[in-house]
N, C-alpha and C positions, 0 to 999 in steps of 0.2 A: 504493499499499499504506500502510495506517495503521501508524503505529508507537506502542509502548507510552507512548513519552515523550509524543507528542501526545495522547495519550488522558490522561495523568496531568495535563499541563498544563491542560487543561479542567476536570478534576475538581478540581484544587487551587484553581481560581478560585470554588469554590461552597462553602465552608464554613458550617455552621450558626452562628447566633449562639451566642457563648460568653461565660463570667464568669470573670474572674480572681478567685478566692476569697482569695489572699493566701498570706503565708509563715506557715506553721505551724511549732510547735517542731521543734528538730532539723534545722533547714535545709531542711525539706520544702516544696515550692511546689506548689498545687493550683489547677486549673481546673477547671470544670464547663460541660456543655451537654446539652441535652435533644433527643431524637428524639421525634416524636409519633407513635404507635401509634393503632389502631382504638379502643383502650378506656383509653389512659392515655398520660401522658407518661414515657419512660424516660430517668433522668439518668446520665450518664457522668461520671467524674471522670479527669482527666488529672493525674498525679503525677509530679514531679521530686524524687526523694529523693537527698539527699546522702550519697554513700558514702565520700567522702574529700575533702579540701581541694580545690576545683575540680571535683569529678567528680559528675555526677548520673546517676541510673539513671532512665529514663524508662518509665512504664507507663501504660496506660490500662485502666478496666473500666466496665462497667455496674453500677450500684448494686444490691446484693443478687445479683450472681454474682461469681465468682472470676474472675482474668484468663485461665485457661484455659476456661472455660466460654463457649458461643454463646449469644447472647440470642434467635435465632431470630427477628430483626426483620429480616433480609435488607435490611440498610441498610450494608454495608460500606463503600461509596464515600463516604456522607455522613460517616461516622464517619472514615475515613481523611482526608478532605479537612478535617474540623475539626481532627483531631489535627495534621494538617500545618500547619495556621494557627496552632494554639496552640504549637507548637514553635518556629515562626518568631516569634512573640511572646516567648517566654521567651528566645530567643538576643539579642533586641533589648533586652528589659527588665532582663536579667540578664547583659549582656555583660560586665562587670567580675567576675562571680563565678563564672563557670564556665570551664572548660579543656576539659573533654570531657562529651560526653553518651553515655551507654550505653543502646542499645535492643536489647532481648532479642525477637528475632523467634520465638522457640520459641512454639507454641501449647499444647503440653501438657509435663508433666514428664518424659515418655518423651523428646520431643524434646530438651530442654533436657539431659538427663543422657546419652542414647545418641548425641548428635549427629546425629540423622535429622532432616531439615528438610523441611517443607512448601514444597517449591521456587517454588510459584507465590506464596504468601505472602512468602516472603524476597525474590523478585525484585520484587514490587510495592513492599515496604519500601526495597528498595536503589534502585529506579527514582524513588521518591518523594523519597528524601533527595538523590539527584543533582539533581533539579530544585529543590529546597527551599534547599539550601546553595549559597553563594557560592563556587566552587572557588579563589577568590583568598584567601579568609579560612579556609576549613575544609578538613581531609582527611576522607575518608569511608573507613574500613577495615572488612574483614570478618574477624571473627575466629573460631577454630576451636570457640568455644563457642557459636556460635549467636547471636552477638551483632553488632550494627552499631555501630561507635564512630565519632563525630563528634568531631574535634578541631581545636580553635581553632589556626590558624598563629600563630607568633609573629612579632611584628613586628621587621625587621631594623633 
């Protein structure tokens, strides 16, 4: 029987090339990558927005779309793998600046407000993070606000 974690390990090893755009004003860190389609390249932006001291909200979206819209490109595994690789880079590059990453797994505003979750999407995010983060360095917590919170463990 094939396990979801085995599939995710394979998927997460195939990210698209991405670019570190840099630190923008207000503590915002941005990366970008492109997916080739039949008629154009679609750019995606991955943003780490500083919410509070040491707390960053992680989001990604295709340029020209809101985070809740679907692009219709049918490339979720490529996107997920690339976003995972970028999150990993952020945790290494900005290790001294962050304590928590907050990832909103809600797809729509209704899910965000009403507590209804696309369970497949949430399970994939959760499984991805379990593969991505080192359990000796980070805790992964699911909140009642449709969020996944990755917290850096304190060195004793």
